[in-house]
N, C-alpha and C positions, 0 to 999 in steps of 0.2 A: 413977551411971555413965551417960554418954551412949551413944546407939545409933550404932554405927559402920557405915560403908559396908562391904559384904562384901569389897571389894577393897582397903580402906585399908591393911591390914597388908602385903599383897603389894606394893602400890605404894610403901609407905614403905621396904621392904627392897630395892627395886630399885636405889636409889641406892648401896647397898653391894655390889651384885652384881659379881663378878669383880674383887676387889681385887688390886692388885699385891703380889707377895711381897717381903718384906724380904730384901735380898741384901747380902752382904759379900764383897769380893774377897779371894782369888781364888775363882772359881766358873765352872763350865762349864754351859752351857744348851743343850739340844736341843729343837727345837720342830717339830711336825708339825701341819698343818691338813688335815682330810679333808672332801671334799665329801659331803654327806649329802642335800641337798634338804630341803624343808620338812617332809617326812613320813618321812624315812629315817634317823632318829636311833637307832632301836632297836638295830641291829647295833653301833654305836659304844658304846652303853651296855653291851651284852653283852660286848664286848671289854674294856672297862674293868673290869667285874666279874670277868672271867677273870684279869686282871692283879692285882686286889686279892686274889683267892683264892690266887694263887701266892705272894704275900708275906704272906698271912694277916692282912689288914687288912679292916675293914668297908667294903663298897661304898657308893656314894652312894644316896640315895633315887631312886626311879624318875622323879620329876618334877624332880630337881635340875637347875639350870642351870650350876652350877660346883661343883668338888670339889677338895679339896687334902688330901694325906696324905703320911706318911713311908713310904718303901719301903726299909728298911735305911738305908744311907748316902745314899740318893737321896731327892729330894722330887718328888712328882708333882702337877701341877696340870692339871685338865681343865675345859674350858669349852664350853658348848653355845651356839651362835649360830643365827641363823635358817636358814641353808642350809649350815653347816659346823660342825665341832667341832674343837677343838684339844687336843693333848696336849703338855704342856711338862714336860720332865724336867730337874731341877737337881741338880748334884753339887758341893757346896761342898768346898773344899780345894785345895791346891796341885797343879799339874800341870806336867809337863816340856814337853810339846808341846800347844799349845792345841787342835789339831784331830786329835789321835790319842788313842785311848782316850777318846772323847767320853762325855757323860752317858748317851746312849741305849744305849751298849754295856753298861751295867750291867743292862739288862733281859734277860729270857729271849731266847735266840737266835732262836726262831721267832716272837716277838711282833711284830717289825717286818714280817716277810714275811706274817703272817696278818692284817694290818690290813684291816678291811672298807672297801669303797668305794675311792675314788681320792684320792691325795695331790695337793693343789693347791699347797702351800707346805711347805718343809722347810729348816731352817737351824740352824746351830750358832753360838752366841755364846760366846766365851771372854772372861772378864773377869779382868784381872790388875792388880796394883799393883806397879809396878817401882820405886816410891820416887823417881820423877823421873829415874832413869837411862834408862829406855826402851830399846827394842830399836833396833838400827841399821836403816835403811831397807832395806838389802839383805836382812837377816834377815826383816823383815816381808814383803818381796816373796816370799821363799821360802815363807813360810807360805801364800801364795796362789798357789803354783805359778808364780811370776814373771809372773802376768797383770797387765795395766794396773790400777792401783789408784786408788781415791778415798779421801779422808780429810778429817777436819775436827776441830775442837775443839767439843765439845758441852757441854751442862749448865752454861753460864756459865763455861767454861774449866776445869771440874773433871774432864773426861775427854777422851781422844783416841780417835777412832773411825776404823777402817779396814775397807774391804771391796773386793772386785773385782766384785761383782754377777755372778758366774759360777757355774754349776752344776758342782760338782766330781765326782770319780769315784763318790762314794757317793750322789750325787743331792741333796746339801745345799748351800745357800749358806753362806758363812763371814763372820762379823763378829768383829772384834777390838776390845776396849775396854781401854784403859789408864787407870785412874782414879787420882786423887790422893785427898785427904781428902774423902769424900762420905758422907753418912748412908745407912744401910741402906734406909730408905723411898725416898730420892731415887734410889739406884742401882736399886732394884726398879722404880720408875716408868720410868727411862731404858731398862732392858732391855725392859720391856713395850712401850714405844713402838717400839723397833726391831722387835720381833716383830710388832706390830700393823701397822706400815707395810708390812712384807714380805707379811703375810697379806692385808691389804686390797688391796695392789697387785695381787697375783695374782688375787684375786676380781674386781677391777675390770677386769682385762685380759681376762676371759672374754668381754666384750662386743666386743672388737676384731675377732676372727675373724668374728663375726656381721656387723659393719659392713662388712668387706671382701667377704663373700659377698653381702650385700644390695645393695651399690652397683651392680653390673651390672644387677640386676633393676629397680632404680629408674631407671637410665639408659634401659633399654628402654621402661619405662612413660612416661617423660618424652618420648621420641622419638615414640611413638605418640600421646601427648596433643597434642604440637605439631601433628601432621598433622591431627588432628580439629579443633583450634581453628582452623587455617587454612581448613578446609572450612566452618566455621560462618559465615564471611563471604560465602559464595556462596549463590545461590538453588538449592535442590534440592527434589526431590519429597518428599512426606510419607514415602513408603516409604524413601527414602534417609536421611531424618532419623531414622527409626525405627532404621535400621541403625547410624547414628552413636550413637544412644542405647544400643543393645545393646553397641557397642564401648566406650562410656564406662562402662557397668555392668561390663564385663569388667575394665577398668583399675581401677575402684574395688575390685573383689574382689581383684585382684592386690596392690594397695597395702595393703589391709586384712590380707591374708595376711602380708605383710612386717611390718606393724605388730604383729600378734599374735605373730610369731616373735621380735621384738626388743624390744618395749615393756618387759617385765619386766627383761630383762638390762640395757637401757640405764638404766632407773630405778635399778637396783641399783648400776650403775657410777657414776652421779652421787653416790649416797649414800656409796659407798666412797671416791670421790675427795675428797669433802668431809672425811671422817674423816682421810684421809691428809694433807691440807693442814693440818688442825689439829694432827696429831701432828708433822708436820715443823716447824711453827712453834714447838711446845713443846720441840723439841730444842735451840733457841737455838744454832744452828750458827754457827761462826766459821771463817774460812779458816785452814788449816794449811799452813805453808810447804812448797812443792814438790809438792803434789798437788792435784788437782781436788776441790773440796768435794763430799762424798758426797751430801748432800741436793740440792745444785744439779745434780749429774750425774743423779740419779734424776728430778728434776723435768723436766729438759731432754728425757729419753728417754720419760718416762711421760706428761707433759702432752699432747704431740701425739697420742698414741693416744686419750686421752680427748676431745680436741677433735675428732678424726675421728668418734668415736661421737656426740658432741653435734651436730656438723654434719649427720650423716646423720639423726639424730632430727629436727632442725629441717627438713631437706630433705623428710623423709617427711611431716611435718605440713603443710608448704607444699604438697606435691604433692596431699595429700588435699583441701586447701582449693581448689586449682585445679580438680581433677576435680569437686568439688561445685558450683563456680560454673559450669563448662562444662555440667554436667548440667542445672542450673537454667535456664541460657540456652537450651539445646536443647529442654528440656521446654516452655518458654514459646513457642518458635517452633512446635513441633509443636501446641501447644494453639491458637495463633492460626490456624495453617493448618487445623486441624480445625474451628474455629469458622467460618472462611470457607466451608469445604465444607458445613457444616451450614446456614449462611445461604443458600447457593445451592440446597441441597436443599429448604429450606423455601419459598423463592421458587418453585421448580419445582412443588412440591406445591400452593402457592396458585394458580398458574396452572392446573394441572390441575383443581383444585376449582372454579375459576370456569368453566372450560370445561364441566365436568360439570353445574354449576348451569344454565348456559345450555342445554345439551343437555336437561337435565331439564325446563326451562321449555318448550322446544320440543316435547318429547314430551307434556307436559301439554296444550299447545295442540292438538296433533294428536289427543290422546285425547278432548278436549272435542268437536272436530269430528266424530270417528268415532262417539262415543256419541250425540251429538246427531243425526247422520245416521240411525243405526239407530233411535233413538227416534222421530224424526219420520216415518221410514218406517212404523213400527208405527201411529202416529197416522193416517197417510195410508190404510193398509190398513183400519183401523177405520172411518174416515170413509166410504171407498168402500163398504165392506160395509154400513154403516148405510143409505147412500143407496140401494144396490141392493135392500136388504130393505124399503125404504120406511119406515125408522125415522127418517130425517132428509132434509130437502130442501135442506140447506146443501151447497154445492159442496165436495168434499174439499180442493181447493186452498186454499179460504178457511180451512178448519179448520186445515190445515198451516201456513198463513201466520200465523194467529192464535196457534198454539201455538209458533211458532218462537222468539220472544224468551223466553217463560217457560221453555221446555225448555233452550235454550242457557245462559240465566242460571243455572238450577237446577243443571245439570251442572257448569258452571264453578265455582259456589260449593261444590258438593259435593266436587269434586276439590281445591280449595284447603283446604277444611276437613279433608279426610282427610290432606293433606300436613302440615298444622300439628299434627294429633293425633300423627302418626308422629314428627315432629321433637321434639315435646314429650316423648314417651315415651322417646326416645333421647338426650335432653339437648341437642339441637341448637336453634339459634335460627331461627325461621321467617324466611324472606326477606321483605323489605318488599313491600307490595302495589304492583303496577305502576300 
């Protein structure tokens, strides 16, 4: 036996996750989607366990992603998704009114009111088989409270589909299917597509309010950015350019705040939109005489909202790039200005150093003269004293004259020597000899 990857079994089973239920007409379906967030699934699982205890059936495993069971004459299907979970209740059998005495009415009275979290999607689907006779359009309109309806032929002409895309008094959408000869798996997949389209549509629409709220903030940032870019073309002091840099940093922070607030929701909306388009294509919709096609109506109303979110996402990305380029340009200008200031400062320092060197050389010359003067004065005093004492007959002025060159040369050499020793000890380069 070969050695398996530890995730191989789980990944292999993923392809079979959330299979559609086999359905046969007539059947009533009630579907609810609850927002949970990525870490808030526990209350939903607990509520499901409570329902299972009420009907005395075994609850699902704690890590289950989908669960299906019989609850008396009802069938329950529960699915765990990334940020929401769904409860689907099915009741097979004939019904007099498609949307009265629905499938969810067979659950305990307080089950619906005690649902944890917030409902994002809720709909009733009634599937009937009229044997080709069909209901009159006036009767169908009455089922939807005489609201404007949409309808179409789906599943390759095997079913007719009507809805008004309106929330009714019970908070549910209503969908009516009249099927001909269709297999149970095909009908199950058709109903599942309808439920998924509605759930994914509502999850995707969560991004639309964010887009509307963020648009004025981006407009304000773009206006401020335009003013800053206009000022970049003018010559300003370094202090003013630093203020512009601070303003750009503030705009970048504001843009990033909008990005953080919308990035996840916009990415999720794109993913849900793609799923919806695939489900709509698999419905194989055809026009039904006298009514607007349901999927066409949905796409006309839903697609602009998604395009608005996508446009804002693109606008946000473009704005971030413009701010980054403006910041880079301004930083370059500030750096060039600072380099010019540093160059002028270094030139000034060089001038001062040269002046100090000249002053030092002047002081050294004066020092040589002063030391030589005092040393020759000492020689003169010694020569005069020696002559007065009779120790020498040489004129003191001759002695001073004879000592003048050696004394001055020795002092000059000593001063130069001392300066070189000091410069060498401090790492300086001794100046060239004059």
